[in-house]
C-alpha positions as CSV (number, residue, x, y, z in Angstrom):
1,M,-3.0,36.3,-14.0
2,N,-1.9,33.0,-13.2
3,A,-4.3,30.4,-14.3
4,A,-3.7,28.0,-11.1
5,A,-4.8,31.0,-8.9
6,D,-7.6,32.2,-11.1
7,R,-8.9,28.4,-11.4
8,K,-12.5,28.2,-9.2
9,L,-12.4,25.7,-6.3
10,F,-16.1,23.4,-6.6
11,L,-15.6,21.0,-3.6
12,G,-19.5,20.2,-2.9
13,G,-19.5,16.8,-2.9
14,R,-16.3,16.8,-0.5
15,L,-17.8,19.3,1.4
16,K,-21.4,17.3,2.1
17,R,-20.0,14.4,2.9
18,L,-17.2,16.1,5.8
19,R,-20.6,17.8,6.8
20,R,-22.5,14.4,6.8
21,D,-19.0,12.8,8.8
22,L,-19.8,16.0,11.4
23,D,-23.0,14.7,11.9
24,L,-24.4,18.3,11.4
25,S,-27.1,20.3,9.1
26,Q,-26.4,22.8,6.5
27,T,-28.2,25.3,8.9
28,A,-26.1,24.3,12.3
29,M,-23.0,24.0,9.5
30,A,-23.9,27.4,8.4
31,A,-24.4,29.0,11.7
32,D,-20.9,27.5,13.0
33,L,-19.5,29.5,9.6
34,G,-20.8,32.5,9.5
35,V,-22.9,32.1,6.2
36,S,-26.4,31.7,4.8
37,P,-28.0,28.4,4.6
38,S,-28.8,28.9,0.9
39,Y,-25.3,30.0,0.1
40,L,-23.6,26.7,1.8
41,N,-26.5,24.7,-0.1
42,H,-25.6,26.5,-3.2
43,I,-22.0,25.2,-2.9
44,E,-23.0,22.1,-2.1
45,R,-24.6,22.0,-5.4
46,N,-21.1,22.7,-7.1
47,Q,-23.6,26.0,-8.3
48,R,-21.1,28.5,-6.0
49,P,-17.0,27.9,-5.7
50,V,-15.4,27.4,-2.1
51,S,-13.4,30.5,-1.6
52,A,-10.4,31.2,0.0
53,Q,-12.2,32.9,3.3
54,L,-14.7,29.5,3.7
55,L,-12.1,27.3,3.4
56,L,-9.9,29.4,6.0
57,R,-13.3,29.3,8.3
58,L,-13.6,25.3,7.7
59,A,-10.1,25.0,8.7
60,E,-10.1,26.8,12.2
61,T,-13.8,25.9,13.1
62,Y,-13.4,21.9,12.3
63,D,-9.4,21.7,12.5
64,V,-9.7,20.3,8.7
65,D,-6.5,19.7,7.0
66,L,-7.0,22.0,3.6
67,R,-4.5,19.5,1.9
68,N,-7.1,16.7,1.9
69,L,-10.2,18.7,1.7
70,G,-8.4,20.4,-1.6
71,Q,-7.0,17.3,-3.6
72,S,-9.1,15.7,-6.4
73,G,-11.1,12.4,-4.9
74,G,-12.2,11.3,-1.5
75,P,-12.3,7.4,-0.4
76,A,-12.9,6.7,-3.9
77,S,-10.4,8.6,-6.0
78,E,-10.6,9.2,-9.9
79,A,-7.5,6.9,-10.4
80,E,-8.9,3.9,-8.4
81,L,-12.1,4.3,-10.3
82,S,-10.5,4.4,-13.4
83,E,-8.9,1.3,-12.8
84,V,-12.5,-0.3,-11.7
85,F,-13.9,1.0,-14.9
86,A,-10.9,-0.2,-17.0
87,D,-11.7,-4.1,-16.2
88,P,-13.6,-5.9,-19.4
89,L,-17.1,-6.0,-17.2
90,F,-17.5,-2.6,-18.2
91,Q,-15.5,-2.0,-21.2
92,A,-18.8,-2.1,-23.4
93,L,-20.2,1.1,-21.2
94,A,-16.8,3.3,-22.4
95,V,-17.4,5.0,-18.8
96,P,-15.6,8.6,-20.1
97,R,-13.0,10.5,-18.1
98,H,-14.8,13.2,-16.6
99,E,-18.0,11.0,-16.0
100,I,-15.6,9.1,-13.7
101,M,-14.1,12.8,-12.1
102,Q,-17.4,13.8,-11.4
103,L,-18.3,10.4,-9.8
104,A,-15.3,11.1,-7.4
105,E,-16.0,14.6,-7.0
106,D,-19.4,14.9,-6.1
107,Q,-20.4,11.7,-4.7
108,P,-18.1,10.2,-3.0
109,A,-20.1,7.8,-1.0
110,A,-21.6,6.3,-4.2
111,A,-18.1,6.3,-5.8
112,D,-17.1,4.2,-2.3
113,A,-19.6,1.9,-2.8
114,V,-19.2,1.4,-6.3
115,L,-15.7,0.5,-5.1
116,R,-16.4,-2.1,-2.8
117,L,-18.6,-3.3,-4.8
118,Y,-15.8,-3.9,-7.4
119,R,-13.7,-5.4,-4.6
120,A,-16.1,-8.2,-3.3
121,F,-16.5,-8.6,-7.4
122,T,-12.9,-9.2,-8.0
123,D,-12.8,-11.5,-4.9
124,R,-15.2,-13.5,-5.8
125,R,-13.4,-13.9,-8.9
126,V,-10.1,-15.0,-7.4
127,R,-11.3,-18.0,-5.1
128,D,-14.2,-19.3,-8.1
129,R,-10.9,-19.8,-9.8
130,A,-9.2,-20.9,-7.1
131,E,-12.2,-23.5,-6.3
132,V,-12.0,-24.8,-10.5
133,E,-8.2,-25.2,-9.6
134,A,-8.1,-27.0,-7.1
135,G,-11.3,-29.3,-8.4
136,G,-13.9,-27.5,-6.3
137,G,-14.4,-27.2,-2.4
138,A,-16.4,-24.4,-0.2
139,A,-14.9,-20.7,0.3
140,P,-15.4,-17.9,2.4
141,T,-17.7,-15.1,1.1
142,D,-15.5,-12.3,3.1
143,S,-12.0,-11.0,3.1
144,P,-11.1,-10.1,6.5
145,S,-7.4,-8.9,5.4
146,E,-8.5,-6.7,2.7
147,W,-11.7,-5.7,4.7
148,V,-9.6,-4.4,7.3
149,R,-6.8,-3.1,5.3
150,E,-9.7,-0.9,3.6
151,Y,-10.6,0.2,7.1
152,V,-7.3,1.4,8.6
153,Q,-6.5,3.0,4.8
154,S,-9.9,4.8,5.7
155,R,-8.8,6.5,8.6
156,H,-5.7,7.3,6.5
157,N,-4.0,5.0,9.2
158,H,-4.1,7.5,11.9
159,F,-5.5,6.5,15.1
160,P,-5.2,9.7,17.3
161,D,-7.4,7.5,20.3
162,L,-4.5,5.2,20.3
163,D,-1.7,7.7,20.2
164,A,-3.2,9.0,22.9
165,L,-3.4,6.5,25.4
166,G,0.5,5.1,23.8
167,E,2.0,8.1,24.9
168,A,0.4,7.6,28.6
169,L,1.5,4.1,28.8
170,H,5.0,5.0,27.0
171,D,5.6,8.3,29.8
172,A,4.1,5.5,32.7
173,L,6.9,3.1,32.1
174,R,9.5,5.7,32.3
175,A,8.3,6.9,35.6
176,E,8.3,3.1,36.9
177,A,12.1,2.8,35.4
178,P,14.7,2.4,38.0
179,A,17.2,3.9,35.7
180,P,17.1,6.5,33.2
181,D,18.8,4.5,30.3
182,E,16.6,1.2,31.7
183,G,15.4,-0.5,28.3
184,F,11.7,-0.5,27.1
185,E,11.7,-4.6,27.2
186,A,12.9,-4.5,30.8
187,L,10.2,-2.0,32.0
188,A,7.5,-3.3,30.2
189,R,8.5,-7.5,31.5
190,A,8.6,-5.2,34.5
191,R,5.1,-4.0,34.6
192,L,3.6,-7.2,32.9
193,F,4.1,-9.1,36.6
194,A,4.2,-6.2,39.1
195,R,0.4,-5.2,37.4
196,H,-0.9,-8.4,35.8
197,G,1.1,-11.5,37.2
198,L,2.4,-12.1,34.0
199,T,6.0,-13.8,33.5
200,V,7.6,-13.4,29.7
201,R,9.9,-16.8,28.9
202,T,11.7,-17.2,25.6
203,L,11.8,-20.7,24.4
204,P,13.7,-22.4,21.5
205,A,11.9,-22.2,17.7
206,E,12.1,-25.7,17.7
207,V,9.6,-26.0,20.8
208,M,7.3,-23.1,19.7
209,V,7.2,-25.1,16.0
210,E,5.5,-22.6,13.9
211,W,4.7,-19.9,16.7
212,T,6.8,-16.3,17.2
213,R,4.7,-15.1,20.0
214,R,1.7,-17.2,22.4
215,F,0.4,-16.0,25.5
216,D,-1.0,-19.0,28.0
217,P,-3.3,-17.5,30.4
218,H,-3.6,-20.4,32.5
219,R,-0.2,-20.3,33.3
220,G,0.0,-16.5,33.5
221,R,2.7,-16.4,30.8
222,L,4.2,-15.1,27.6
223,L,6.0,-17.2,25.3
224,L,8.4,-15.7,22.7
225,S,10.6,-17.4,19.9
226,D,14.3,-16.9,20.8
227,A,14.2,-16.5,17.0
228,L,12.7,-13.5,17.1
229,G,15.2,-10.0,17.1
230,P,15.4,-7.7,19.8
231,S,13.3,-5.2,18.2
232,S,10.6,-7.6,17.2
233,R,10.6,-9.0,21.1
234,A,10.6,-5.8,22.3
235,F,7.3,-5.5,20.3
236,A,5.9,-8.6,21.3
237,V,5.8,-7.5,24.7
238,A,4.7,-4.4,24.2
239,N,1.3,-5.7,22.2
240,Q,0.9,-8.2,25.3
241,L,1.1,-5.1,27.6
242,A,-1.4,-3.1,25.3
243,L,-3.8,-5.6,25.3
244,M,-3.5,-6.2,29.0
245,E,-3.8,-2.6,30.1
246,H,-5.7,-1.0,27.3
247,G,-8.3,-4.4,26.4
248,A,-11.6,-2.9,27.2
249,E,-11.1,0.5,24.9
250,L,-9.4,-1.9,22.3
251,Q,-12.5,-3.9,22.1
252,A,-14.6,-0.9,22.1
253,L,-12.6,0.6,18.9
254,T,-13.0,-2.8,17.1
255,E,-17.0,-2.8,17.9
256,A,-17.2,0.6,17.0
257,A,-16.2,0.0,13.1
258,N,-18.9,-2.2,12.6
259,V,-17.4,-5.2,11.5
260,P,-19.1,-8.3,9.3
261,D,-17.9,-10.8,10.8
262,A,-16.4,-12.7,13.8
263,P,-13.3,-13.6,12.2
264,T,-13.0,-10.0,10.7
265,R,-13.5,-8.5,14.4
266,N,-10.3,-11.1,15.2
267,L,-8.4,-9.4,13.0
268,L,-9.5,-5.8,13.5
269,K,-8.1,-5.8,16.7
270,T,-4.9,-7.7,16.3
271,S,-3.7,-5.1,13.8
272,L,-5.8,-2.1,16.4
273,T,-3.4,-3.8,19.0
274,N,-0.5,-3.5,17.1
275,T,-1.0,-0.3,16.5
276,L,-1.0,0.5,19.8
277,A,1.9,-1.1,20.6
278,A,3.9,1.1,18.4
279,A,2.4,4.1,19.4
280,V,4.0,3.2,23.3
281,L,7.5,1.7,21.9
282,M,7.2,5.0,19.6
283,P,5.3,7.6,21.2
284,Y,3.6,10.0,19.0
285,A,5.1,13.2,19.8
286,A,8.9,12.4,20.4
287,F,8.9,10.4,17.4
288,Q,6.9,13.2,14.9
289,R,9.9,15.1,16.5
290,A,12.9,12.9,16.0
291,A,11.9,12.1,12.6
292,E,12.0,15.8,11.3
293,E,14.6,17.0,13.6
294,T,17.4,13.9,11.8
295,G,15.7,14.5,8.1
296,Y,13.8,11.1,8.5
297,D,16.6,9.2,8.7
298,L,15.3,5.7,9.8
299,A,18.5,4.2,11.1
300,R,18.7,7.1,13.6
301,L,15.2,6.6,14.4
302,Q,15.6,2.6,14.8
303,A,18.4,3.4,17.0
304,R,16.9,5.9,19.2
305,F,13.5,4.6,19.4
306,G,15.1,0.5,19.7
307,V,13.3,-0.7,16.7
308,G,13.2,-2.0,14.0
309,F,13.4,-0.8,10.0
310,E,9.9,-2.0,9.1
311,Q,8.5,-0.5,12.4
312,A,10.0,3.0,12.1
313,A,9.0,2.8,7.8
314,H,5.4,1.6,8.8
315,R,4.9,4.2,11.8
316,L,6.0,6.8,9.6
317,T,2.7,6.3,7.9
318,T,0.9,7.3,10.4
319,L,1.9,10.9,11.7
320,S,-1.0,12.7,10.9
321,R,-2.1,14.7,13.9
322,P,-3.6,17.9,13.2
323,T,-1.1,19.6,15.2
324,A,2.2,17.7,14.2
325,R,1.6,16.4,10.9
326,G,4.4,14.6,9.6
327,V,5.3,13.9,5.8
328,P,2.2,12.1,4.6
329,F,3.9,9.0,3.3
330,F,2.8,5.7,1.7
331,L,4.2,1.6,2.3
332,M,4.4,-1.3,0.4
333,R,5.7,-4.6,1.5
334,V,6.5,-7.3,-1.0
335,D,8.0,-10.6,-1.2
336,Q,10.4,-12.4,-4.2
337,A,7.7,-13.0,-6.0
338,G,5.8,-9.5,-5.7
339,N,3.1,-10.4,-3.5
340,V,1.9,-7.7,-1.5
341,S,1.4,-8.4,2.2
342,K,1.4,-4.3,3.3
343,R,-0.1,-1.4,1.7
344,Y,-0.6,1.5,4.0
345,A,-0.6,5.6,3.4
346,S,-1.8,8.5,5.1
347,G,-2.4,10.5,2.4
348,A,-2.4,9.6,-1.4
349,F,-1.6,6.0,-2.5
350,P,-0.3,5.9,-6.1
351,F,-0.3,2.3,-6.9
352,S,-3.0,-0.1,-8.1
353,R,-5.0,-1.8,-5.2
354,F,-6.3,-4.7,-7.5
355,G,-2.7,-6.3,-8.6
356,G,0.9,-5.9,-7.3
357,A,3.6,-3.0,-8.1
358,C,5.3,-2.0,-11.4
359,P,8.1,-4.0,-11.9
360,R,9.9,-0.3,-13.0
361,W,9.9,0.5,-9.3
362,R,12.6,-0.4,-7.4
363,L,10.6,-2.0,-4.9
364,H,11.5,-5.5,-6.8
365,S,15.3,-4.4,-7.6
366,A,15.9,-4.1,-3.9
367,F,16.4,-7.6,-3.4
368,R,19.7,-7.5,-4.8
369,T,20.9,-5.0,-2.7
370,P,20.0,-6.7,0.6
371,G,20.3,-4.2,3.3
372,R,20.8,-1.2,1.2
373,I,18.4,1.5,0.8
374,V,18.0,2.3,-3.0
375,T,15.9,5.5,-3.8
376,Q,14.0,6.8,-7.1
377,I,11.9,9.5,-8.6
378,I,8.8,7.9,-10.0
379,E,5.9,9.3,-12.1
380,T,2.4,7.8,-12.4
381,P,0.2,7.6,-15.3
382,D,-1.8,10.8,-13.9
383,G,1.6,12.6,-14.0
384,G,2.1,12.3,-10.3
385,R,5.8,12.4,-8.9
386,W,6.8,10.5,-5.9
387,F,10.1,10.3,-3.9
388,T,10.5,6.6,-3.0
389,L,12.9,4.5,-1.3
390,A,13.2,0.6,-0.7
391,R,15.0,-2.0,1.5
392,T,14.9,-5.2,1.9
393,V,13.9,-7.1,5.5
394,D,14.1,-10.5,7.3
395,R,10.7,-12.3,7.7
396,Q,9.9,-12.7,11.3
397,G,11.0,-15.8,13.2
398,Q,12.4,-17.0,10.1
399,D,13.9,-20.2,10.1
400,A,17.1,-22.7,8.4
401,F,14.3,-22.9,5.5
402,T,13.6,-19.2,4.9
403,E,15.9,-17.6,3.0
404,R,17.4,-14.3,4.5
405,H,16.1,-10.5,3.2
406,D,12.8,-12.5,1.6
407,L,11.0,-9.2,1.7
408,A,11.3,-5.4,0.7
409,I,9.8,-2.8,2.2
410,G,8.5,0.2,-0.4
411,L,8.4,3.9,1.4
412,G,7.6,6.7,0.0
413,C,6.0,10.8,-0.4
414,E,5.0,13.0,-3.5
415,L,8.4,14.6,-4.7
416,K,6.9,17.9,-3.3
417,H,8.0,16.5,0.5
418,A,11.3,15.0,-0.4
419,H,13.5,18.0,0.5
420,R,12.7,17.1,4.1
421,L,14.0,14.1,3.5
422,V,17.7,13.1,3.9
423,Y,17.7,10.5,1.6
424,A,17.2,13.4,-1.1
425,R,20.2,15.7,-0.3
426,G,22.4,15.9,-2.9
427,L,19.3,15.1,-5.5
428,D,18.0,17.9,-8.3
429,L,14.1,17.7,-6.9
430,Q,13.6,21.0,-9.7
431,K,15.1,18.5,-13.2
432,P,15.0,15.0,-11.5
433,E,15.8,11.5,-13.1
434,V,12.5,10.5,-13.1
435,T,11.4,6.4,-14.4
436,P,7.7,6.1,-15.7
437,I,5.8,3.5,-13.8
438,G,2.2,2.4,-14.0
439,P,-0.8,0.2,-12.0
440,A,-0.4,-3.5,-12.5
441,C,0.2,-4.6,-16.0
442,R,-3.5,-5.2,-17.0
443,L,-4.7,-1.7,-16.0
444,C,-1.5,-0.3,-17.8
445,E,-1.3,1.6,-21.4
446,R,2.5,2.7,-21.5
447,H,4.1,1.7,-24.3
448,P,6.8,0.1,-24.7
449,C,7.7,-1.1,-21.6
450,A,10.0,-4.4,-21.5
451,E,8.9,-5.1,-18.2
452,R,5.5,-6.2,-19.3
453,A,3.8,-9.4,-18.1
454,A,0.3,-8.9,-19.5
455,P,-1.4,-6.6,-21.5
456,P,-3.6,-4.2,-20.9
457,V,-7.4,-4.6,-21.0
458,G,-9.5,-3.4,-23.4
459,R,-6.0,-3.2,-26.1
460,A,-6.3,-5.6,-29.0
461,L,-3.3,-7.2,-29.6
462,T,-1.3,-7.3,-32.6
463,V,0.3,-10.3,-33.2
464,D,1.7,-10.5,-36.6
465,D,4.5,-12.8,-38.1
466,W,6.6,-9.7,-39.3
467,S,7.3,-7.8,-36.2
468,K,8.2,-8.1,-32.6
469,S,7.9,-4.9,-30.1
470,V,9.9,-4.5,-27.0
471,S,7.0,-6.5,-24.8
472,P,6.1,-10.4,-25.1
473,Y,2.4,-8.6,-26.2
474,P,2.3,-6.2,-28.5
475,F,-1.1,-4.2,-28.6
476,A,-2.6,-1.6,-30.5
């Protein structure tokens, strides 16, 4: 008998987390699933495995995606916890891998708490170092951008309420169109003026200075920089329309997130408004259907919806509607210095959360071929394989002092989904050419690696006078 088929599934921690998310008692969930409360209790305590029949009942009763329920890890995965416990802070504890796996599997809420505490600790450590280098000075105690990023990721970058609002607003705009081929920006401008008395003006970048978009509520004007391209200008108008039409709903979603402070609250509302603007420009059902029909061809999606490469790529990471799921993509955006400014995923996410990306990933080499898509199949230390593509994009509102193509977008999915992508055609996906990569260098134990920037923590250096490794930092 096949060993994988014979393997028992113990999903107690994740089933308990699902029940609590649904605000159900054990008795209520047992009644919904047609099992006894004692049987459900045994499953949650990992004293009984989950049967295939029960998994199917879960999917039918609560609209659960079995791929998410069956995958390893909860909000904090085993890989992320391993990254945390690799820190020298925990070196003396020598936490074994099976305990890390048990924490991620059986106690997902506690694992998530460990991850949040470590994130706060690393943020504080970075700020303390910056204060020392700067000669002192106060620093904020929270990181709004990191909080918002983690909140969005906890929702798998999917907000069904905003998708529904976006589709309705898109349909309303099309119903008002004087001609079938009327452009989105013109329709949005007309609605802003007719419904809200708001005019849109484009001004020279020299007048706008560092701003690409500014709203003047006193004069009823939306001011846009002429440095914006057509797709960025359309997105700016869609953003303002979303805010004017659904400001109350956006505010309610923001308040419901239990945000820690005012700066984080404002940043989250901005992020949610951007999500709604994308849903208006690229309505869920039409975009998901077009993505499947074109093999996720980004150039054709750009042309069909009048958006930029980054906008289309980002939208692909949000296609998690249970009745119409897309390929579960992850996305990362970096600059030429390796700074990460975007990191989103609709499913699994293989890269380091507390550092940059591996230099062996072609996301970085994309800068050598500006504007061209480069593909690569990579393998992470846990054995996971991923199909990725990368391309440079221009920074929004660039000026004469900004280098062109100074950002790179990396997009990818698990290798098992690659056959659905036009970019994988012609490749041997059964026996692919694979590039092994790791997390941030200080956490990666792959050896040898000529691209290594630092030795891994917890490994002794083996520097001597007689030998030299391919890495500048040989280690045991």
